[in-house]
N, C-alpha and C positions, 0 to 999 in steps of 0.2 A: 296394655293392649287387650282388646276384648277377647282375643283367642285364649288368654290365660284365665278369663272368667268363665270359660266353657259356655259361651253364649249360644243360644239356640236350644238349650236343654232345660227342662224344668227341675231336674234333680241333679245337683252338682256336688262334687267332693274334692276337697284339697286338704293340705296339711299345714299345721302350724300358723305362726303369725303371718307369714307371707301368703299362705293360702287364704287366710281370713281376709287379708287386704284385697286379694284378687276377687273374692266372691261377694264382698260386702256391698259393692256398688250396685248390683242388680237384685240381690236376694232380699226379699221382705222378711224372711225368717232364717236365722242361723242356729244350727244345732252343734254345740260343742261336745265332742266325744273324747273322754279321757278315762278309759275303763279302769286302769290301775294307776291312780286309784280315785282321783277327784270325783268323777261322775258317779262312781259307785258309792262313795262316802256321802255325797249329796242325797242320793236316793235313800240310803239307810237313815240318815238324819231326818229327812222330811217325813219318812214313814213313821218316825217316832213323834211327829207333831212339832218338830223344831224347824227353824229357818237357818239359812246359811248365807254368809257374806263371803264371796270369793275375794281373796287378797292377792294382789300381784306379788310375784316372787321377790321383787326388789324393794317393796314398800314395807314400812314399819307396821306393827300391829295396830288396828284401829282402836279407838276408845271403846271401853266395855259397852255392850248393848244387849239387845234381846236376840241377836242372831249369832250363830256360831261362826267365828272367823276361820276360814279354811284357805291356807296358802299352798300354792303349788306353782312350779315353773311352767306348767302346761295348761291344764284345765282351768284353774283359777285365773291365771294371767290372761288366757284367751277370752274367758267370760268377761273380765273387766274391759278388755280391748273391744270386744263385740258390743258391749253396752253403749259405747260411744258412737256406733254407726247409725243408730236410729232404727235398726231392725228389731223384730221380736227375737229374743235370745232364750234358748232352752239348753239344757244339758241332758245327755242320754248315755246310758250304758247298756249292757246286754240284758240286765234285769228288766228295764222299763222301755226298751226300744219301741215296742209295738204301741204302748200307751202314748209315748211321746209323739210317735208318727201320726196317730189319730188327731192329736191336738195341733200338730204342725200343719197338717193338711187343711184344717179349718182356718187357721190363721193366715195361711199363704194365699188362699183363693187360687187365682190364676198366675200368681207371681212365682218366680223361681225360688227354690229352696236350696240353701247351702248347708252342707254337712262338713264341719271342720274337725278332722281327726287331729288330736293334740300331738301324738307322737312323743318321743322322749328326747332328751338332750345329751349328747356325748359329754362326758365329764361331770354330769350332774347326777348324783346318787342320793340316797337317803341321808347321808352324812354331809352333804354339800351345804355350804353356808347360803342363806337367802341372797339372791342376786347373782349367784354363780351361773354362768351360761356356757353353752357349747353349741355346735352345729346340730341341726335336726337329725334325729334317728327315727325313721318310720318304724312302727312296731306292730307286732302281730295282733295284740289285743285290741288296739284301736282300729285296725283294719277290719277285724271281725265286728267290733261294736258299730262302726260306721256302716258296715255292710248290713247289719241287722236293721238299722234305721231305714236304709235305702230299700231293702227287701220289703219291709212293712209298708213303706210308701208306695212301692210298685203294686203291692197287693191291693192297696186302696185306690189305685188308678190315679195317683196324684201327679203324674207327669212322666215324660220320657227321661231316662237316666243317661247322663254322659258316659263315655267309656270308662272314665275313672270311677264313677259311682257304680256302674254296672259290674265292673270287676270285683268291687268290694262285696256287692250283693251275692254274686256267684260264689265267692269265697266263703261267705257266711253260710249259704245254703249247702255247699259241698261239705263243710266241716261237720254239720249235723250233730250227732251225739258226742262227738269228740271235743266239742268246744270247751267244756269244763277242764278237760285234761290239757288242752292246748294253752288255755289261759294260765293254768297252774305251772306248766313246764316252760313257758316262754321266758325270755330273759327277765322281764319285769316281774313276772310271777315268782321266779326263783329268788330275785332280789328281796322282794317283800317277805317271802317265807323265811329267808335267811335272817331277817330282822324281826322275826317273831310275829308276823302279821298274817299268819295262815288263814285266820277267820275272814280277813278282808279279801284274800285271794279266792277263798271258797265262795263267798257271796258274789264276787265279781264274775265268776264263771257260770252263774245260774241264769238261764235264758227265760225271759217272759214271765217272771214270777211277781212283778211289781206293777201296780197301776199308778204309781207316783209320776206326776208330770212337773218337773222342776222348771219354773218360769222365772226369769230374772226381771225384777221390778225396776222402776225408775230410780229407786233408792239404792240400787246395787245389791239387793238381797234376793236370793232364791226362795220361792214359796211353791207349795203344791198348787198348780193351776187348776 
């Protein structure tokens, strides 16, 4: 049903695989947001001059190549799914949301833009075997990250935001200087810190510090666009 596609709005936001399916029919550009930690890791790797191949959670490792394979049940899997829609696919985090928004506005033209917040999966943690799944759990960090993208697009005049997208942008703006602490202390941040990945959490909570624009190519690899 078109109602679930948030038709009539230029900036749209939904969650997970089902949200991607709802948005992909109309949206020329899809932005995958998985702040903790796929999108942040992609930003950091591309800043080093590397490339990243997203790997679906349930798939085996790809043959060795010149791109870093990065598997996750959310951001990587959504990226692979989005690549099959024919839309331009990018991934964004808090670090590079403004830079990604500028690129997205140019790619989309007058067409709708879909922001897909990855969320988390109940029953899937850092120790879970690849392929394990559970129901979607919307999460604080991806709501903030998606809101950062929407807020930047609104500042660029890229379109009217749906209520779902507007609420995320309002949340991001209201969080202000607390964003780093919110990311660190949310459930996902605490999980990563407990597994010794404090550096990833610290990087993930930095807002607007990166000009990297990860664009997914036809070969299934993210490059700096």
